[in-house]
LUMLONU-265699 format. One line per field, with one value per atom (N, C-alpha, C): residue number from 1; atom name; y, z, x. Coordinates in Angstrom, 1 decimal, always signed. Each point is the difference from the previous one (the first is absolute). Layout:
% LUMLONU-265699
i (NUM,...)
at (CA,...)
c2 (Y,...)
c3 (Z,...)
c1 (X,...)
This chain:
% LUMLONU-265699
i (1,1,1,2,2,2,3,3,3,4,4,4,5,5,5,6,6,6,7,7,7,8,8,8,9,9,9,10,10,10,11,11,11,12,12,12,13,13,13,14,14,14,15,15,15,16,16,16,17,17,17,18,18,18,19,19,19,20,20,20,21,21,21,22,22,22,23,23,23,24,24,24,25,25,25,26,26,26,27,27,27,28,28,28,29,29,29,30,30,30,31,31,31,32,32,32,33,33,33,34,34,34,35,35,35,36,36,36,37,37,37,38,38,38,39,39,39,40,40,40,41,41,41,42,42,42,43,43,43,44,44,44,45,45,45,46,46,46,47,47,47,48,48,48,49,49,49,50,50,50,51,51,51,52,52,52,53,53,53,54,54,54,55,55,55,56,56,56,57,57,57,58,58,58,59,59,59,60,60,60,61,61,61,62,62,62,63,63,63,64,64,64,65,65,65,66,66,66,67,67,67,68,68,68,69,69,69,70,70,70,71,71,71,72,72,72,73,73,73,74,74,74,75,75,75,76,76,76,77,77,77,78,78,78,79,79,79,80,80,80,81,81,81,82,82,82,83,83,83,84,84,84,85,85,85,86,86,86,87,87,87,88,88,88,89,89,89,90,90,90,91,91,91,92,92,92,93,93,93,94,94,94,95,95,95,96,96,96,97,97,97,98,98,98,99,99,99,100,100,100,101,101,101,102,102,102,103,103,103,104,104,104,105,105,105,106,106,106,107,107,107,108,108,108,109,109,109,110,110,110,111,111,111,112,112,112,113,113,113,114,114,114,115,115,115,116,116,116,117,117,117,118,118,118,119,119,119,120,120,120,121,121,121,122,122,122,123,123,123,124,124,124,125,125,125,126,126,126,127,127,127,128,128,128,129,129,129,130,130,130,131,131,131,132,132,132,133,133,133,134,134,134,135,135,135,136,136,136,137,137,137,138,138,138,139,139,139,140,140,140,141,141,141,142,142,142,143,143,143,144,144,144,145,145,145,146,146,146,147,147,147)
at (N,CA,C,N,CA,C,N,CA,C,N,CA,C,N,CA,C,N,CA,C,N,CA,C,N,CA,C,N,CA,C,N,CA,C,N,CA,C,N,CA,C,N,CA,C,N,CA,C,N,CA,C,N,CA,C,N,CA,C,N,CA,C,N,CA,C,N,CA,C,N,CA,C,N,CA,C,N,CA,C,N,CA,C,N,CA,C,N,CA,C,N,CA,C,N,CA,C,N,CA,C,N,CA,C,N,CA,C,N,CA,C,N,CA,C,N,CA,C,N,CA,C,N,CA,C,N,CA,C,N,CA,C,N,CA,C,N,CA,C,N,CA,C,N,CA,C,N,CA,C,N,CA,C,N,CA,C,N,CA,C,N,CA,C,N,CA,C,N,CA,C,N,CA,C,N,CA,C,N,CA,C,N,CA,C,N,CA,C,N,CA,C,N,CA,C,N,CA,C,N,CA,C,N,CA,C,N,CA,C,N,CA,C,N,CA,C,N,CA,C,N,CA,C,N,CA,C,N,CA,C,N,CA,C,N,CA,C,N,CA,C,N,CA,C,N,CA,C,N,CA,C,N,CA,C,N,CA,C,N,CA,C,N,CA,C,N,CA,C,N,CA,C,N,CA,C,N,CA,C,N,CA,C,N,CA,C,N,CA,C,N,CA,C,N,CA,C,N,CA,C,N,CA,C,N,CA,C,N,CA,C,N,CA,C,N,CA,C,N,CA,C,N,CA,C,N,CA,C,N,CA,C,N,CA,C,N,CA,C,N,CA,C,N,CA,C,N,CA,C,N,CA,C,N,CA,C,N,CA,C,N,CA,C,N,CA,C,N,CA,C,N,CA,C,N,CA,C,N,CA,C,N,CA,C,N,CA,C,N,CA,C,N,CA,C,N,CA,C,N,CA,C,N,CA,C,N,CA,C,N,CA,C,N,CA,C,N,CA,C,N,CA,C,N,CA,C,N,CA,C,N,CA,C,N,CA,C,N,CA,C,N,CA,C,N,CA,C,N,CA,C,N,CA,C,N,CA,C,N,CA,C,N,CA,C,N,CA,C,N,CA,C,N,CA,C,N,CA,C,N,CA,C,N,CA,C,N,CA,C,N,CA,C,N,CA,C,N,CA,C,N,CA,C,N,CA,C,N,CA,C,N,CA,C)
c2 (-5.7,-1.5,-0.2,+0.6,-0.5,+0.3,+1.0,+0.0,-0.9,-1.0,-1.2,-1.2,+0.0,-1.2,-0.2,+0.7,-0.4,-0.7,+0.7,-0.6,-1.4,-0.3,-1.5,-1.2,+0.8,-0.8,-0.3,+0.3,-0.3,-1.1,-0.2,-1.2,-1.0,+0.3,-0.9,-0.8,+0.8,-0.4,-0.7,+0.4,-1.1,-1.2,+0.2,-1.4,-1.0,+0.5,-0.6,-0.7,+0.9,-0.2,-1.3,+0.2,-1.3,-1.0,-0.3,-1.1,-0.4,+1.1,-0.9,-0.6,+0.8,-0.2,-1.1,+0.4,-0.8,-1.0,+0.0,-1.4,-1.0,-0.7,-1.4,+0.1,+1.0,+0.0,-0.2,+0.9,+0.0,-1.4,-0.5,-1.1,-0.9,+0.0,-1.3,-0.2,+1.3,+0.1,+0.1,+0.2,-0.2,-1.0,-0.1,-1.2,+0.7,-0.7,+0.4,+1.5,-0.2,+1.2,+1.0,-0.1,+1.5,+0.6,-0.9,+0.3,+0.4,-0.1,+0.7,+1.4,+0.0,+1.4,+0.7,-0.4,+0.8,+0.4,-0.6,+0.0,+1.6,-0.5,+1.0,+1.3,+0.2,+1.2,+0.7,-0.4,+0.2,+1.5,+0.0,+1.5,+0.9,+0.8,+0.6,+1.1,+0.4,+1.0,-1.3,-0.8,-0.9,-0.6,-0.5,-0.6,+1.3,+1.3,+0.6,+0.2,+0.2,+0.2,-0.9,-1.4,-1.5,+0.3,+0.8,-0.4,+1.2,+1.0,+1.2,-0.6,-0.8,-0.9,-0.7,-0.5,-1.2,+1.1,+0.8,+1.2,+0.2,+0.7,+0.2,-1.0,-0.8,-0.9,-0.8,-0.3,-0.3,+1.2,+1.0,+1.1,+0.2,-0.7,-0.1,+1.4,+0.7,+1.7,+0.0,+0.2,+0.1,+1.0,+1.1,+1.1,-0.1,-0.6,-0.2,-0.9,-1.6,-0.9,+0.9,+0.3,+0.8,+1.0,+0.6,+1.1,-1.0,-1.4,-0.7,-0.6,-0.3,-0.8,+0.9,+1.6,+1.0,+0.2,-0.2,-0.1,-0.8,-1.3,-1.0,-0.2,+0.6,+0.1,+0.8,+1.3,+1.0,-0.5,-0.5,-1.0,-0.9,-0.7,-1.2,+0.7,+1.1,+0.9,+0.7,+0.8,+1.1,-0.8,-1.3,-0.5,-1.5,-0.2,-1.2,-0.9,-1.0,-1.0,-1.1,-0.7,-1.6,-1.0,+0.2,-1.0,+0.6,+1.4,+0.6,-0.7,-0.5,-1.0,-1.1,-0.7,-1.2,+0.2,+1.3,+0.4,+0.4,+0.6,+0.8,-1.1,-1.2,-1.4,-0.5,-0.2,-0.6,+0.3,+1.5,+0.7,+0.1,+0.6,+0.5,-0.5,-1.2,-0.8,-0.5,-0.6,-0.4,+1.0,+1.0,+1.4,+0.8,-0.1,+0.8,-1.2,-1.5,-0.9,+0.4,+0.3,+0.1,+1.4,+0.8,+1.1,-0.3,-0.6,-0.4,-0.5,-1.2,-0.8,+1.3,+0.8,+0.9,+0.8,+0.3,+0.7,-0.6,-1.1,-1.1,-0.5,-0.3,-0.4,+1.0,+1.0,+1.0,+1.1,-0.6,+1.6,+1.0,+1.2,+1.2,+0.1,+0.8,+0.1,+1.3,+0.7,+0.8,-0.4,+0.1,-0.2,+0.6,+1.5,+0.6,+0.2,-0.5,+0.3,+0.1,+1.2,+0.4,+0.0,-0.2,-0.5,-1.3,-1.3,-1.2,-0.1,+0.8,+0.2,+0.6,+0.8,+0.7,-1.4,-0.7,-1.3,-0.7,-0.4,-1.1,+0.3,+1.4,+0.7,-0.1,+0.4,-0.4,-1.4,-0.9,-1.3,-0.5,+0.3,-0.6,+0.6,+1.4,+0.5,-0.7,-0.4,-0.8,-1.3,-0.6,-1.3,-0.2,+1.5,+0.0,+0.3,+0.8,+0.3,-1.1,-0.8,-1.5,-0.9,+0.3,-1.3,+1.0,+1.4,+0.3,-0.1,+0.1,-0.2,-1.3,-1.1,-1.3,-0.4,-1.5,-0.4,-1.7,-0.1,-1.5,-0.7,-0.5,-1.3,+0.1,-0.8,-1.1,+1.6,+1.3,+0.9,+0.7,+0.0,+0.5,-0.7,-2.0,-0.6,+0.4,-0.1,+0.4,+1.2,+1.1,+1.1,+0.0,-0.8,-0.2,-0.8,-0.8,-1.0,+0.7,+1.1,+0.6,+1.1,+0.2,+1.4,-0.7)
c3 (-6.1,-0.5,+0.2,+0.5,+0.0,-1.4,-0.5,-1.5,-1.2,+0.5,-0.9,+0.1,+1.2,+0.5,-0.7,-0.5,-0.7,-1.4,-0.6,-1.3,+0.3,+1.4,+0.3,+0.6,+0.2,+0.5,-1.3,-1.1,-1.4,-0.3,+0.3,-0.3,+1.0,+1.1,+1.1,-0.8,-0.4,-0.3,-1.3,-0.7,-1.1,+0.1,+1.0,+0.3,+0.6,+1.0,+0.2,-1.0,-1.2,-0.8,-0.9,-0.2,-0.5,+0.7,+1.2,+0.8,-0.2,+0.1,-0.2,-1.6,-0.5,-1.8,-0.5,+0.1,-1.0,+0.3,+1.6,+0.7,-0.5,-0.3,-0.5,-1.2,-1.2,-1.1,+0.4,+0.6,+0.6,+0.2,+1.0,+0.9,-1.2,-0.7,-0.9,-1.1,-0.6,-0.9,+0.6,+1.1,+0.3,+0.9,+0.1,+0.7,+1.7,+0.7,+1.5,+0.3,-0.7,+0.1,-0.9,-1.2,-0.6,+0.3,+0.9,+0.5,+1.5,+0.7,+0.8,+0.0,-1.0,-0.5,-0.4,-0.9,-0.3,+1.0,+0.9,+1.5,+0.6,+0.3,+0.7,-1.0,-1.1,-0.7,-0.2,+0.3,-0.4,+0.7,+1.0,+0.8,+0.0,-1.2,-0.3,+1.1,+0.9,+0.8,+1.1,+0.4,+1.3,-0.5,-1.4,-0.6,+0.2,-0.3,+0.0,+1.4,+0.9,+1.5,+0.4,-0.6,+0.7,-1.0,-0.9,-0.8,+0.9,+0.5,+0.7,+1.1,+0.6,+1.7,-0.4,-1.1,-0.6,+0.4,-0.7,-0.5,+1.5,+1.1,+0.9,+1.0,+0.1,+0.9,-0.6,-1.4,-0.3,+0.8,+0.0,+0.4,+1.5,+0.7,+1.4,+0.2,-0.7,+0.3,+1.1,+1.2,+0.8,-0.5,+0.0,-0.5,-1.3,-1.1,-1.3,+0.3,+0.9,+0.3,+0.5,+0.7,+0.9,-0.9,-1.0,-0.6,-0.8,-0.6,-0.9,+0.8,+1.4,+0.6,+0.4,+0.2,+0.2,-1.1,-1.3,-1.4,+0.1,+0.1,-0.4,+1.0,+1.6,+1.1,-0.9,-0.4,-0.7,-1.2,-0.8,-1.1,+0.4,+1.2,+0.5,+0.7,+0.6,+0.7,-1.2,-0.9,-0.7,-1.3,-0.3,-1.4,+0.4,+0.9,+0.5,-0.8,-0.5,-0.9,+1.1,-0.4,+0.2,+0.0,-0.8,-0.2,+0.1,+1.0,+0.0,+1.1,+1.0,+1.0,-0.8,-0.4,-0.7,-0.9,-1.0,-1.0,+0.7,+1.3,+0.4,+1.0,+0.4,+0.4,-1.1,-1.1,-1.0,-0.4,-0.3,-0.6,+1.1,+1.0,+1.1,+1.0,+0.5,+1.2,+0.3,-0.7,+0.1,+0.3,-0.7,+0.5,+1.3,+0.2,+1.1,+1.4,+0.0,+0.9,-0.3,-1.1,+0.1,+0.8,+0.2,+0.7,+1.5,+0.2,+1.3,+1.0,-0.7,+0.1,+0.2,-0.8,+0.2,+1.0,+0.1,+1.8,+1.0,+0.2,+1.1,+0.0,-1.0,+0.2,-0.2,-0.1,-0.3,+1.0,+1.2,+1.2,-0.3,+0.5,-0.6,+0.9,-0.5,+1.5,+0.8,-0.2,+1.4,+0.3,+1.0,+0.8,-0.8,-0.4,-0.7,-1.3,-0.8,-1.5,-1.0,+0.4,-0.6,-1.7,-0.7,-1.4,+0.0,+1.0,+0.0,+0.6,+0.9,+0.8,-1.1,-0.9,-0.8,-1.3,-0.1,-0.8,+0.6,+1.0,+0.8,-0.3,+0.5,-0.1,-1.4,-0.8,-1.7,-0.2,+0.4,-0.5,+0.9,+1.2,+1.0,-0.9,-0.2,-0.9,-1.2,-0.8,-1.1,+0.5,+0.7,+0.4,+0.8,+0.5,+0.9,-1.4,-1.0,-0.9,-1.0,+0.2,-0.8,+0.6,+1.2,+0.8,+0.4,-0.2,+0.1,-1.3,-1.3,-1.2,-0.5,+0.7,-0.8,+0.4,-1.0,+0.2,-0.1,-0.1,-0.2,+0.9,+0.9,+1.1,+0.1,-0.9,+0.0,+0.7,-1.1,+0.5,+1.1,+0.5,+1.4,+1.4,-0.5,+0.7,-0.1,-1.1,-0.3,+0.9,-0.2,+0.8,+1.3,+0.4,+1.4,+0.5,-0.7,+0.6,-0.1,-1.0,-0.2,+1.0,+0.9,+1.0,+1.2)
c1 (-15.8,-0.1,-1.4,-0.9,-1.4,-0.7,+0.3,-0.1,-0.1,+1.2,+0.3,-0.6,-0.9,-0.2,-1.9,-0.5,-1.3,+0.5,+1.3,+0.4,+0.3,+0.9,+0.2,-1.2,-1.1,-1.2,-0.1,-0.2,-0.3,+0.5,+1.4,+1.1,-0.5,-0.3,-0.6,-1.3,-0.5,-1.8,+0.2,+1.0,+0.2,+0.5,+0.6,+1.0,-1.3,-0.9,-1.5,-0.8,-0.1,-0.8,+0.7,+1.1,+0.6,+0.5,-0.1,-0.2,-1.4,-1.0,-1.3,-0.4,+0.1,-0.3,+0.6,+1.6,+1.0,+0.6,+0.4,+0.7,-0.1,-1.8,+0.3,+0.9,-0.5,+0.6,+1.7,+0.6,+1.5,+0.5,-0.8,+0.6,-0.2,-0.8,-0.2,+1.1,+0.6,+0.7,+1.5,+0.2,+1.6,+0.4,+1.3,+0.5,+0.4,+0.5,+0.5,+0.6,+0.8,+1.3,-0.4,-0.6,-0.6,-1.1,-0.9,-1.1,+0.1,+1.2,+0.3,+0.5,+0.7,+0.7,-1.1,-1.2,-0.8,-1.0,+0.0,-1.0,+1.0,+1.0,+1.0,+0.1,-0.1,+0.2,-1.5,-0.7,-1.6,-0.5,+0.7,+0.1,+1.1,+0.3,+1.5,+0.5,-1.0,+0.7,+0.5,-0.7,+0.8,+1.0,+0.2,+1.1,+1.3,-0.1,+0.8,+0.0,-0.5,+0.3,+1.1,-0.6,+0.7,+1.8,-0.3,+1.5,+0.8,-0.6,+0.7,+0.6,-1.1,+0.4,+1.4,+0.0,+0.8,+1.6,+0.0,+0.9,+0.8,-1.0,+0.4,+0.5,-0.7,+0.3,+1.7,+0.2,+1.2,+1.0,-0.2,+0.8,-0.2,-0.7,-0.4,-0.4,-0.5,-0.4,-0.9,-0.1,-1.1,-1.0,+0.4,-0.8,-0.4,+0.4,-0.6,-1.1,+0.0,-0.8,-1.4,+0.3,-0.9,-1.3,+1.1,-1.0,-0.9,+0.8,-0.9,-1.2,+0.1,-1.0,-1.2,+0.9,-1.2,-1.3,+1.0,-0.9,-0.8,+0.6,-0.9,-1.2,+0.4,-1.4,-1.3,+0.8,-0.8,-0.8,+0.9,-1.0,-0.9,+0.2,-1.2,-0.9,+0.1,-1.0,-0.8,+0.8,-0.9,-0.8,+0.9,-0.9,-0.2,-0.9,-0.2,-1.0,+0.2,-1.0,-0.3,-0.8,-0.2,+1.4,+0.8,+0.9,+1.1,+0.3,+1.2,+1.0,-0.8,+1.0,+0.7,-0.7,+0.0,+1.0,+0.3,+1.0,+1.2,-0.2,+1.2,+0.9,-1.1,+0.9,+0.7,-0.7,+0.4,+1.5,+0.1,+0.9,+1.3,-0.5,+0.9,+0.3,-0.7,+0.3,+1.1,+0.7,+1.6,+0.8,-0.2,+0.6,-0.1,-1.2,-0.4,+0.6,-0.1,+0.6,+1.6,+0.8,+1.1,+0.5,-0.8,+0.2,-0.3,-1.2,-0.1,+1.2,+0.6,+1.4,+1.1,+0.2,+0.8,+0.0,-1.3,-0.1,+0.2,-0.5,+0.3,+1.2,+0.8,+1.3,+1.5,-0.5,+1.0,-0.3,+0.2,+0.1,+0.8,-0.7,+0.6,+1.3,+1.0,+0.9,-0.1,-0.8,-0.4,-1.1,-0.6,-1.4,-1.3,+0.5,-1.5,+0.3,+0.4,-0.4,-1.0,-0.8,-0.9,-0.3,+1.0,-0.5,-0.3,+0.2,-0.2,-1.6,-0.1,-1.4,-0.8,+0.2,-0.9,-0.1,+0.9,-0.3,-0.7,+0.1,-0.5,-2.0,+0.3,-1.7,-0.7,+0.7,-0.3,-0.3,+0.8,-0.2,-1.3,+0.0,-1.3,-1.2,-0.1,-0.9,-0.5,+0.9,-0.5,-0.2,+0.3,-0.7,-1.0,-0.6,-1.1,-1.1,+0.5,-1.0,-0.3,+1.2,-0.3,-1.0,+0.1,-1.0,-1.1,-0.4,-1.2,-1.0,+0.7,-0.7,-0.1,+0.6,+0.4,-1.3,-0.3,-1.5,+0.2,+1.1,+0.8,+0.6,-0.8,+0.4,+1.1,+1.0,+1.1,+0.9,-0.2,+1.1,+0.3,-1.5,-0.5,+0.7,+0.4,+0.7,+1.4,+0.4,+1.4,+0.2,-0.4,+0.3,+0.1,-1.2,+0.1,+1.4,-0.1,+1.4,+1.3,+0.0,+1.4,+0.2,-1.2,+0.3,-0.4)
């Protein structure tokens, strides 16, 4: 996997360039709906992770969700940019909160379910990385009230 991250880093850096150079043009020429979709799809790797997470959540496949969260955490770690945390929050926050609710409201049938423990660890790692890289104060407040 480490050989792939330099390629993905280029995607993340391109998203940052698009935010810096072209965001005013995109914002002026779009309505609210298309602008939101365009902003979410600016980072194709993040969008792909999100779609795979949605599929795994619909199947309630704990192992698959864990794998996608590990990929998201690795992507945040190895392909970090200044806009990455806000981009992840914009694209994946609703889904991450649904996974948190799933973990809290659906207790495991046995006391030591290691798949759920690994899922919880992966989810907390993603939230930790978002908080570590975030520069947007309202998002920090949201994350602090969530946990």
